[in-house]
N, C-alpha and C positions, 0 to 999 in steps of 0.2 A: 178817138179821144176818149169817148166812152167806156170803149172797151179797158182802157187804162186807169179810169176812174174805177172802173168795177173791179179791175185786179188789184189798184189799192185799199179797195175798200175791203175787198174778198183778203189781202195780206191783213190788215187791220183787224179784221175779223177772226180770221187765225190766232192772230197774236194776243188777240183778247181771251180768244179761247183758252190757247196754251197758256195765259196769264193764270184766266179762272182754274185750268186745270191743276197747276201748280199750288195753287190757292186750298182748295177742294183739298189734294193731297195731302198739304200740309195740316188742314183744320182736321183731318182725316185721322192723321197719324197722330195729333192733340188729342183728338177725343180715343184714340186707343190709348194713350199714353194715361190719359186723366183717369180712363174705364180701369185699367190696369194698377194706377196709384189709389183709386177708389176700392180697388179689392184690397190693395194689401192694408190701407187704412182701415176696411171695414173688420179686416182681418185680427190688426191690432185691437180697434176697439172694442172688440168679441173678447178675446183674449186679458184685455185688461179689466173688462167688466167680470168674467172670470177668477183672474187674481183678486180682484177688489171683494168680491163675494168671499170668498175664501178666506181673505183677510178678516172680514168683518166676521166671517162664523169662529176664525180662529181668538181673533180680541173678546168674542161672548165669552167663547168657553175659558179662555183666561181670566176675562171678569170671574165668572161662576167659579172657577177653582180658587184664585184668590181669596174669594168671598167665603168660601167654604173653609181658607185655611184660617185666616183672619177669625172667624168665629170660633173654627177649633182651638186657637190660640189665644182668644179670650177665656175662653171656657178653661182650657189648662191653666192662664194668672189667675180666675175667679178661683178654682179650687186650690193652685198655690198659695194664695191670700188667705183663704181657710184653714187650710193645712197649719201657715207658719202662725194664725192665730190660737189655732188648738196647740202648737208646740211654745208659744208664749204663756200662754196659761198654764200647761204643766208645767213648763219652769218656774214661773212664778210660782205656784202651788207648791214644790219643790223646794222652792227657795223659804217659803213661806214653812213647811216641816221642819227644812232644816233649822233653822232659826227658833223656832219652838223646840224640838229637838234637845239643840245647843244651850236653847237658856231652863231645859228643865233639869240637864245633865245638869249645868254649874252648880244649878239650886241645891238637888240632891249631894251633890260631892261638897258643896259649902255647908248644908247642913251634918252633914257627915265628917266635916272637919273643925267644925267647931270647937275651939278650945285647943286645937293641935297647932294652926298653924305657925309655922317657924318664924323668927324674927327675922324681919329683913324682907320678908314676901309679903305683900300687899294684895288685896282683893284683885286687882284691875290685874294684875301681874299673873295671879293666879285664872282668873279669867283666860287671859290671851294662851296661857298654856294649853286649856282644855280645850280653847278653840283652833289648836294646832298652830299657834305661832309662840317659834320656839322663843324659852328664856336662855337669858349668858349660862353656860354648864357650871359657873358654879352656883348660882341661885338654885338650879336643879339639882345637884349636889349637896346643899344645905337643904333641901327641900326634902330629901328622900334622908339624909341624916336626921334630921329634928323629926319627924313621923316616924322614924323607926325608933326614934329614942325616946320619943312621949308614949308611943305603943308600946314599947319594952319589946320590941323585934329584936 
């Protein structure tokens, strides 16, 4: 009876041993798989760190380039605004000079035409003609005829 008990106990120990062996094998398999997964994840993290560093460097270079471009564009804008102010000043001076010359021309012509203005031609019309504004054809003929008649030409 003792032998049977011993055999049963031996059988149970063997089953327990086999069960432990399977558990150990499964644990080893999981550990190997985990180690493999760990290696893969470690490589991925390393690659992501490299990509992150590269992106950070690219971002810094891009920001520097953009700042340089903004600075250059701002300088160009300042230069263009200065040039515009200079051009506006030049145009203003030219307009003032043209107005002075026109007034002087009108005054000289008026001085030279004292007493010979044709009938029907008034000073504003003469000024308009001298300023480059067209008078009606009939008034121009009258002005020419009267002037030449008065001057005896």
